[in-house]
N, C-alpha and C positions, 0 to 999 in steps of 0.2 A: 670686640677685640679683633685686630687684624691678624691674618695668618700668612706665613711665608709660603710662597709657591715656587716650585721648580719650573724651569722653562718647559713649555710644551713642545719645543722644536730643537732639532740638532742639524748640523751641517749635512747637506745632501751631496756636496761636491760640485765642482764646476763653477765657482764664483767668477763672475765676468766683470771687467771694467769697461765702461763706455766712456770715451773721452774725445774731446775736440782735438783735431789735428793741429790747429793754429792757436797761438797765444795772443794774437792781435788781429783785428779786422783790417780790411783794405783802407788805405788812406782816403779820407773823404773831405772835400771842401765844405764850407758852410752850407747848410740846407737852404734851398731857394725860397721855400715858403709857398703856400697855396696860390698866391696871386702873381707869382713870378712869371715872366714871359717864357716862351718856349726855348729861347736861346740859352737862358740860365739853366733850365732843366737839362737841356742837351749837354751843356758844358759840365754839369754835375755828373751825369751818366758817363760821359767820356773820361772824366778823371778817375772815377771808380773802376770803370771797365778796363782801364790801362793796367790794372794789376793782373798779370797773366795767370797766377795761381787761382785767384778768385774767379776770373773769367772761366777757367777750365772747370772749376767746381760747380758753378752755376749752370754752365752749359750741359753738364752731365745730369745735374739734378732737374733742370727744367729747360729742355731744348726750345720749347715754345717761347719762354721769356728771353732766352738768348737771341732768338730770331727777332723778337720785338725790339730789343735793345739795338741790334744791328741795323734794323730799319730806321730807328730814330737817329742813329749816328750817321747813316747814309743820307738822311734827309728825305727818305721816301715815306716816313710817317711823321707828319708835322702837326697833327691835331693836338692841341694843348692837353686835352683830357687823356688821350692815349699816352702821351709822353709822361705826364705826371703819374699815371697808373703804373707804367713801367718803372719809374723811379721809386715809387713806394714799394713795389715788389722787390726791387733790387736792395732797397734799404733793409727790408726784413731779412733777406739773405745775408746782408753785410753784418747784421747783428748776430745772427745765429752762427756765422762763420767761425767765431772764436768764443761764443758765450753759451752755446747749447751742446750738450753731450749726446743727445739722441742720435744714434748711428744713422747716417744719411749720406749716401754717395761718398764724395771726398771730403765732406765737412767733418765727420767724426767716425771713429771706428771702434773696434773692440779688441780686447786681449784677455787672457785668463789671469787670475790672481792666485798667488800662493798664500796660504794662511799658516802662520806660525813663525816665531822668531822675531827679530827686530825688523822694523819697517824699512823698506828699500824701494826706491823708485829710479828707474832709468828709462829715458825716452830717446830713441834715435830718430832718424829721418828716412829709414828704408821701409816705409809702410808698404804693404802688399795689397794691391787692389785686385779683387776677383770680380770679373765682369760677366754679366749674363744679358741676354736680349731684353730690351725694354718691353714690358708686358703688353702695352697698347700697340706698339709697332709689330710685335710678334703676332698678336691676335689678328691684326689687319691682314698680315701676310698669309696666315693660315686660313683665314676666312676666304680670301681670294682664291687660294689653292683649292679649297674644298668646293668652291663653286664650279670648278672645271672637271667634268666627268672623266675626261681622258687622263688628266693628271692623277685623279683619285683611283684609277682602275685597280692598282695593286695595294691600296691602303685599306686597312681593316677598320670596321666601324662596329659599334654596339649601342644598345639602347641605354639612355641615361636612366639610372635607377631612381632618380628623383621625379620622373614623370609619373603622373597619376591620372587614372580614368575617373570621370564623373559625368553622369548624364549624357552619354554619347559624345563626350569631348575629352580631349587630352589636355592636361595643364603641365607646362614645363617652366621652371623658374627662369627668369630673365635677369637683366642687370638690376641690382638693388633689390627692392621689395616687389617689383612687378613680375608678371608671368605671362607667357604666351598661351593662347588657347587655340587648339586645332580641332576640327571636326574629325571624329574617328571614322574615316571612310574605309571601305574595304582594302584599298591600297595601303593606307597607313596601318591598318590592322595586320596586314601581311608583313610589313616591315617590322612591326613590334614583335611578332612571333619569330621571324627569321633571324633577327639580330639580338635576341636575348643573350647569346654568346657572341664573341667577336666573329665577324664574317667579312670576307673580302668584298669591297665595294662592287667589283665586277660581277661577283656571284649573286649579290643582292639585286643588281640590275637584271641578271638573267632570270631570277625567280619572279620578278615583276613582269618581265616579258612573257614568261610561260603562263602566268596566271591571268594576265590581262593582255592578250595578243592584239587587241584592238587599239592599244595606245602606241604612239610612236616613240622613238628613242629620245627625242627632245623633251617630251613631257615626263618621261621616267627620270631623266637627268634633272629636270627642274624640281620634281618632287623631292628627290634625295638631297639636292642642294638646299632646298627650303628646310628640310628636316635637320640638316647639319647646321644651317644658319640659326635656327631657333633652339639648338642644342637638344632636340629630342634624340638625335644620334650624336654620339661622341666618336671622334675618329682617333686613330692611333697617333696622329700628328700632335695631339694635345696630351703631353706627358702627364702622368699622375703626379700628385704633390710630393711623393717621395723621391722623384727625380729632381735633383737640385737644379740642374741646368735644363730648362725646357726645350732647348735647341737640340739636345742629344739625339732624340729619335727622328729628327727631320731628315728628309732627303738632302743630298748635298746642294742641289740647286736652291732649295728653299732656305737652307741654313745660310747660304751666302747672302740672300736678300735681307736676312734679319741682322746682319752684322753692322748695318749702318747706324743703329741706335742701341745704346746699351745702358744698363744700370750697374752700379758698382757697390760691392761691400768691401770694407777696409779692415784688414788685419793689421793692428798697430805694431810697430817695431818698438816694443816696450817690455820691460820686466818690472813687475810690481809685487811686492810682498808686504803683507799686513800682519799685525799681531793677532793673537787669539782673542784679545779684548774686543776687537771690532766685531768678530763673529758672535761673541757672547752678547754684545749690545744688540746685534741684529736679532738674535734669538729672543732677547727680552722684549724688544719692540714688537716683534711678531706675536709674542705671547699676549701682550697687553691689547694689541689690536684685535686679536681673536676673542679675548674676554669681553671687549667692548663692541663687538660686531653688532650692527643694527639688527641682523637676522641670525641669531645664534643657532637656530635649528632649521635653516632654510627659509627661502623667501615666502611671503604669503601666497604668491601665485602657485608655487610648487606644492605648498601644503594643501591648498584648495584642490589642486589636481590629484594629489594622493587621496584625498577624501572622496572625490568623484570616482576615481579608479576603484577604490574599495567598495563604494556603494554599487557600482555597476557590475564589477566582476567578483568581488569578495576578497577578503584577506587570504593570502597564500596562493592566489591565482597567478598563472603565467599565460600571457596572451601574445600572439604574434605581433611584432612591432607595427607592421603595416596596417593591421586591423585597429590597433590602439589609436594611431594617429589619423585614421580615416575620419573626416568630420561627419560623414553620413552614417557609417556603420559602427564607429567607435567614439572616442572622446575628442578627436582632433588634438591640437597642440595646446599647451598651457596658455593662459592669458599673457599677453605681452609679446608673444611670438608673432611678429608682424606689425605691431604698433608699439609705440613707446609709452603710451598712457598707462598709468597705474590708477586703479580706483582709489578714492580718498580713504585714508585710514584714521581711526580715532587717535587722539594724542595720548601717548603712553607716558608712564612715569619717567622713563628715560628722557623723553623730550622735555619734560618740565625741569628735570635736573640740569640738562644741558642749557636750556634757556636761562636758568638761574646762574650758571657759571658764566655764560656769555654776557648776560646783563650786568652782573657784578663787575666783570672786567671793564665793561664800557663805562660804568659809573665811576669806578676807581681810576679810569684813564690808564689802564694797564694793558700792554700788548701781550703779556705772557701769563700763563696759568700753569703752575707746576702741579700735576696730578699726584695725589697721595694714594697709598694703598687703600685707605678708607674710602676716598672718593671713587676709586675704581670698583670697589666692592659694592657701593651703593648703586652705581650705574649697572654693574653686572647683575645684581640681584633683581633687577626689574623685569627680566625676561627669563626664558628657559635656559638651563645650563647649556653652554656652548658645546657643540660636538666638533671636536678638532678635525679639520680637514687633513688628509694624509700627507699632503705636500703642497707647498706654495713657493713663490719667489718674491722676495722683498727687494724693491728697488729703492736705493737711498743715496744721498750725497754725504760723503764723509768730510766733515768740517774740522780742520786743524791747521794751525799756523805753520807747522813744519813736521818733518818725520820725527824729530826729537820730541815734539809735543805729543805726537801719536804714541810713542814708546812709553811716555810717562802717564798715559791715559788722559791727556788733556785734549779731548776731542768731543765733537757732537755728531750724532747720526741723524740726518734729516730725512725722514721717510718721504719718498715721492709717491709711491703706490705699492700695492701688493697684488700680484697676479693670481689668477685662479688656481694654477698648478705649476709644478716644476716643468721647465721647458717652454712655458708660455712666452717669455721674453728672450730666452737664450736659444731656443730651438732653431730659429731661422739662421743662426750663425754656427750651428754645429758643423756645417761643411767646411768652415775655416779651420776647425780644430778636430781632426780625425779622432774618433773613439771617445770624444767628450760625452756624447749623448748616451753611450752604453751604460753609464751609471744609472740611467732610468730603470734598468732592469731590476734593480734592487730597491726601488721605491716601495713603500708600504701601500696598501689598499684600504679603503674604508671597511670593506668586509674581509675579515681574515680568510685567506685561501683563494680569493678571487684572482683571476688572471688579468694582468695589465696588458692591454693591447693598444696599438697606435691608431689614431683616427686620421684618415687622409681624405682631404677634400679640396676642391677649388674654391677660391674666394668668390663672394657674390658680386664683386665688381672687378673688372678686368685689370685695372691699374694696380690692384692689391695682390695680384697673383703671387709675386715672390714672397709675400709675407706668410703664406701658408706652406711654402716649400721647405722641407726638412728631410734629411736622410732617414731611412727606416732604421730604428734602433731597437725595436722590440720584435720578437719572433713572429708575432701575428699582427694583422691590422684589419680595420674595418674601412672599406672604400665607399665613399659617397660621391656620386655624380662624376665618376672617372671612367676612362677607358682602361680596362685591365683584362688580362687573360685569367681564366679560372686557375686557382692554385690552392693547395690545402692550407696555406698560411694567410689566405685572403678571404675575409667575410664581407658580405654585402647586407644591406638592411633586411632583405627577405630571409636571411639566415638567423635573425635575432628575434627574441621574445622579451617582453617586459613583465617583470614580476613584482610583487609587493609582499612584504612580511612585516608585521608590526608597524605599519605606516612608513616603511622604508623601501624605496624602489631598488631594483637591481636589474641588470641586463643579463640575459642568458643566451647561450648558443642553442638553438632549437634542436640540433641533431644530437648533441651530447649532454645538454643540461648544464654545462660548465658556466659558471658566473664570470662575467667580464666587467672590467672597468677601463674606460678609454682615456688615453692621454692625447691631447691635441696640442702639439708643439707650435703654436702660433700666437702672436701678440694681438691678433684681431680682437677688437672689443665686440663681444657677442650681441650687445644691446644697441650700440650706436651705429648709424649709417647703413644698416642692412648689408654689411660686408660678409655675413655668414649665412649660408643656407639654413633655414629654421631646423631642418632635420639634423644637420651637423651640430648645431647648438644643443638640441634635445639630447643627442647621444653623449655629448661631452659633459652635460650637466647632470643627467639623471641619477647616476650612481652617487653623486655628491650633493643631491638636492636637499638632504636633511642635515647637512653639515653647516657649520658657521660660514657665512659668506664674507670672507675677509678681503677687503679692498683698502682704499684710503679711508681715513676716519670719516664716518658719516655723522654729521651734526643733526640729522633728522629735521624736526620742525624749526630748529634754530637757523637753518640755512637761509631762511627768508630775511634774516636780520642784515642791516647794512654793514655791520662789523662783527667779526668773530676773532677771538684771540688765538695766539699760538698755544698749543697744549704740549707740555713736555712731561717726560717721565724718565727720571735718572738722567742719562746722557742722551736720550733720544728726543727728537722733535717729532711728535706723532702727527701733527698737522700745523702748518704755518698760519700766521694771521692772514685774514682775508677781508677785503673791502669790496663793496659794490658801488660803482658810480653810475648814475643814470643820466641819459642824454637830456631828459627834461629838466634836470637840475643845472644845466649849462646852457650858454647862449646857442642860438640856432645857427644855420649855415651862413646867414648874412654877416655874422660877426667875423672880424679878422682873427687870425691865429693868436695874436697877442691878447685880444679881448677874451677869447675863449680860455687861454691859458691862465689869465688873471682870475677868472671865476673858478677854474679847476683848482688852482693853488689855494684859493679861499676855502673851497670844499675840503681840500687835503688838510688844511690847518684845523678845521673844525673836527675832523675825524682822526687827526693825528696820523695821517698816512705818510710814510716815508717817500723820499724822492725815487729811490731804487725799488722797483716792484717787478713782478712777473705778471704779464698779461695772459690770462688763461684763454686759449682758443681750443675748444673741445678738450682733448687730453694733452695738449701741448702748451708749453709756457714760453712766452717771448720776453726776454729781459728788456726792461725799459728804464731809462733815467729821465724822470719827468722835469728835469732842469734843462733838457736839450730840445731844441726846436724840432728836430727830425723825429724824436721819440714822441713828442707831444702831437705832432701831425699824424703819426701812426695810430696813436690812441684815438684821436678824434675821428680818423677815417674808419677805424674799427667800430666805434660807437654809431657812426652814421650808417654803416652797412648792417648793423645788428638788427635782427628781426624783433628782439625784445627791447632794444634801446638800453641795454645794461652791459657794462664791462666789469669783469671779475678780476680783481687785482690781488695778488698774493705778496706777502713780505719776501723780499729778495734776501739771499744769504749775505752775510757780512763780507766786506771786501777781501779779507784775508782767509776766507773759508777754504780756498783751493791752494793755500800756501804749501801744504805738504806735497803737492804734486806739481809744484812750480807755477802755480797760477792757472792751471789748465782746467777748463770746465769739464766736469766728470760726474758720473754716478756709478754705483756698484749694483749689480744684480746678484743676489745671494739666494741660491736654491736651498730650501729648508724642508726637512721631513719630520713628521710627528715622532716623538719619542714613544717607544713601546711601553 
């Protein structure tokens, strides 16, 4: 017998609309095709580049591509391969110009959504662009400045709190997953001791001169320049992540240098109001995804780590954080922190049930499966009861033909993804809407009575720096790998301890014993691409390690199948249909585009794949119409470049899905908190 369940979630405030600025892309002549001469590719680029608004948007999004295109048009770049590569990149931008809602420069922006009453949509054209220095250009300028001892004289520096000692060496995280290794010489040891708290660069030079009088000034400057280059030292020129504009602390001369290249965030000139029915459906979808989570009580890696912690220290123990994560003296980090591989797991009953659902849909040639409460309960019953996370963000496309259809409840909510916590997707835009992030102060915590604090850190890759920047919205924060002055509201990793009780981790402030849970307002994926320092990921995840890991719907072992159906529940599309096309099933590079397309369409016919699809590239989706030559060429190029030789295609929304918003590509980000 099925049982009625109330929603696990309620509105946490701050719903955000992400929408494309443009309703149509730039005008494009027919696609030249792979074998076309350079002159036709140049003519195609010239025609597309003549759209001034498109040219401006691409130039801000990718200055390097803009330079390449200009070189092609000027005739200074004449190699066919380079010209074609520039055209393919331009074609991708031309598609996303009007058909992707992910905020990106002048392509798409954000606005807040009102909930309650009749649906209303108004779009103007006075969008507000807020620009900040391009992270890569800024990093280059600061690095050059830090290499000059005279310019650095009055700048303060401090030791990076991610640096660790091991076997007579120091290890400091570098770009991505790599790290620098330095010998712990007497001079470096002095710097470590002297710069534990911020100190003027000139004072640090004086200390080195006093301790090592035999060294000359040039060698002392070279040492400090090297320590700044490898990030063992952090200078005050590198603003912490709670400073929204990283140019703010820079000297005037350096700030002037950084103005030549900028990145933009767009606040849309729009008013959007939606009915409560949309929020109710979002709460329902999030509830079902929580009940169907692959890991309802934490990932296997975190559960194994909890077992190791208990075996090593005992239940109820509290251990300094730095000791716990030390690979020699403690446990190190959980499995998977540093590599993506997961050990094989046995097939569970959930996997078998999902394989049955997918297989039945394939045999019945059906692209849609409507989940019943009974089916959900069978899937849910195969694992441990889900521990509801205290807050999440649901990102979804609202599909309705008109605002009138919305008001009468004739709509679909297509889930794009679910983020790990409130603020994950919206936090980087809080600076566009003052006071929006303050609602986080009232978010619930996993452990009743724990204090919610903000986690502040720099991205593991320079070009992603702006993705971790969000204003401080909570009274206290934990700072990782940043330059900061000591403050009673600022904690660093050495101030923290890790505890466990009944198999559940918690963070504690060593000095007071107060329990903390950390909010990381960044959309960085903690697993992919090594964009997040492992310690920052550890701190963000540990308090929620035993809760349901709610993301997009996880098919488990069924993911290997070439086709998976759309799963719906009530008015929600929990996951859209998905196909895998393999390069080995199609002609090789010697075939013409027409020959390749003919085989692709034969494959599509066998698998009942629609012409309009979304090509998945990591966590981004590129809309394609596989009846068009340009789109076919983009798919073929993607397959040729793929290390796996597989392209993942998702069912695209119906043509009228954006009707309620005037045909504008969009998505909603809805922060939700657990009901008490």
